[in-house]
C-alpha positions in Angstrom: -21.1 -84.1 -74.2 -21.5 -82.0 -77.5 -23.8 -78.7 -77.0 -25.2 -76.0 -78.8 -27.7 -73.6 -78.5 -30.6 -73.1 -81.0 -34.3 -71.8 -82.1 -36.5 -74.9 -83.2 -38.9 -74.1 -85.7 -42.6 -74.8 -86.5 -43.4 -77.7 -88.2 -45.0 -76.3 -90.8 -42.1 -74.1 -91.3 -39.8 -77.3 -91.5 -42.3 -78.8 -94.3 -41.6 -75.7 -96.3 -38.2 -75.7 -95.8 -37.8 -79.5 -96.8 -39.6 -78.7 -100.0 -37.0 -76.1 -101.1 -34.2 -78.3 -99.8 -35.5 -81.2 -102.0 -35.5 -78.3 -104.9 -31.8 -78.1 -105.0 -30.4 -79.6 -108.2 -26.8 -79.9 -109.1 -25.0 -81.1 -106.0 -23.9 -83.9 -104.2 -23.6 -84.3 -100.7 -25.8 -85.0 -97.1 -29.0 -83.0 -96.9 -30.2 -82.0 -93.6 -33.1 -84.1 -92.1 -36.1 -82.2 -91.7 -36.0 -82.7 -88.2 -32.8 -80.9 -87.6 -33.7 -77.8 -89.2 -33.3 -75.1 -86.7 -30.9 -71.8 -86.3 -28.1 -71.8 -84.3 -27.3 -69.2 -81.9 -24.1 -70.3 -80.3 -22.0 -73.4 -81.3 -20.0 -74.4 -77.9 -19.2 -78.1 -78.8 -17.4 -80.5 -76.0 -18.1 -79.7 -72.5 -17.9 -81.7 -69.0 -21.0 -82.3 -66.9 -19.9 -79.4 -64.3 -19.7 -76.8 -67.7 -22.8 -78.1 -68.7 -24.3 -77.0 -65.1 -23.1 -73.8 -65.1 -24.1 -73.1 -69.1 -28.1 -74.0 -67.9 -27.5 -71.7 -64.8 -26.2 -68.8 -66.7 -28.8 -69.1 -69.4 -31.5 -68.6 -67.1 -30.1 -65.0 -66.5 -31.0 -64.0 -70.1 -34.1 -61.9 -70.5 -35.4 -61.0 -74.2 -38.9 -60.4 -75.7 -40.5 -62.8 -78.0 -40.2 -61.6 -81.5 -41.1 -62.4 -84.6 -38.8 -63.4 -87.7 -39.3 -64.2 -91.9 -37.0 -66.4 -93.5 -35.8 -66.5 -97.1 -32.8 -66.1 -99.4 -30.9 -68.9 -100.2 -27.1 -68.3 -100.1 -24.1 -70.7 -99.9 -21.2 -70.9 -97.5 -18.6 -71.2 -100.8 -18.8 -75.0 -101.9 -19.5 -76.4 -98.9 -23.0 -75.6 -97.4 -26.4 -74.0 -98.6 -28.7 -72.3 -96.2 -31.4 -70.3 -95.8 -31.0 -66.9 -94.5 -33.2 -64.8 -92.1 -35.3 -62.0 -94.3 -37.1 -60.4 -91.3 -36.3 -60.1 -87.7 -32.0 -60.5 -88.3 -31.8 -57.8 -85.6 -33.4 -59.7 -83.1 -31.7 -62.9 -83.4 -28.2 -61.2 -83.4 -29.3 -59.2 -80.3 -30.2 -62.3 -78.7 -27.1 -64.6 -79.3 -24.9 -61.1 -78.0 -27.1 -61.6 -74.7 -26.5 -65.4 -74.8 -22.6 -64.7 -75.6 -22.3 -61.9 -72.7 -23.7 -64.5 -70.2 -21.2 -67.6 -71.3 -18.0 -65.2 -71.5 -18.8 -64.9 -67.5 -17.9 -68.5 -67.3 -14.8 -68.3 -69.7 -17.2 -69.3 -72.9 -15.3 -67.7 -75.6 -17.4 -65.2 -77.8 -18.5 -65.7 -81.5 -17.2 -63.2 -83.6 -18.2 -64.1 -87.0 -22.1 -65.3 -86.2 -24.2 -65.5 -89.3 -28.0 -66.7 -88.3 -29.1 -69.0 -90.9 -30.8 -72.6 -91.5 -28.5 -75.2 -93.1 -30.0 -77.2 -95.5 -27.5 -79.1 -97.2 -23.8 -79.7 -97.0 -22.0 -80.2 -100.3 -19.6 -82.7 -101.2 -19.3 -81.8 -104.7 -21.3 -79.3 -107.1 -22.0 -81.8 -110.3 -23.7 -79.3 -112.3 -23.0 -75.3 -111.3 -25.4 -74.0 -114.1 -28.2 -76.3 -112.5 -27.4 -75.4 -109.1 -27.4 -71.7 -109.6 -30.7 -71.8 -111.8 -32.1 -73.9 -108.8 -30.9 -71.5 -106.0 -32.2 -68.5 -108.1 -35.5 -70.2 -108.5 -36.0 -71.2 -104.4 -34.6 -67.7 -103.5 -38.1 -66.5 -104.4 -39.6 -68.3 -101.0 -40.2 -65.9 -98.1 -41.8 -67.4 -94.9 -45.1 -66.3 -93.0 -44.3 -64.8 -90.0 -42.5 -67.1 -86.9 -42.9 -66.4 -83.6 -39.6 -67.0 -81.7 -40.7 -67.4 -78.2 -38.1 -69.9 -76.4 -34.6 -71.4 -77.4 -32.7 -74.5 -75.9 -29.5 -76.3 -75.2 -29.0 -79.2 -77.8 -26.8 -82.0 -77.4 -25.4 -83.2 -80.8 -24.7 -86.8 -80.9 -22.8 -87.5 -84.3 -23.8 -91.0 -85.9 -23.0 -92.3 -89.3 -26.7 -92.0 -90.5 -26.7 -88.4 -89.3 -26.5 -85.9 -86.1 -29.2 -86.6 -83.4 -30.0 -83.7 -81.8 -31.7 -83.6 -78.0 -33.2 -80.8 -76.0 -31.1 -80.4 -72.8 -33.1 -77.2 -71.5 -35.6 -74.9 -72.6 -35.8 -71.0 -71.9 -38.8 -69.2 -72.6 -38.5 -65.3 -73.6 -40.7 -62.7 -72.0 
């Protein structure tokens, strides 16, 4: 089973992100589907059922208060990925990630060393028009969301399919 830990986003925010993603120009590739917008807290990968059960149990020990974030600022990871970042609440997401990382390290799940919270919008195969692409990012970067309450996170299963991944919530963890 291929799993990761993530924060889901409200439907209204997914609608806004989808409008932003549709505004990207000058690129060819794979847009992330609206229903798949999320903030990954930790990618784990393939695990056996017994390890999955241990992960589920360990995450019950996470105690962190609810918090709010705002998203904004469009960026890229090289010429491969377009993302929208965390405009406010970045420290809380980092802190929650670090708690998860430390808890799972107890059961020999490797720590993350280059965690950068974001929401993936688009996986680029080719930049067709650099100028148009750059201009669309500059224009779309003016967006800053309203407050988004973060009051839970999930273990998600990722099923890879030709038409795109399917993410299924396998366990839910409420924040304090």
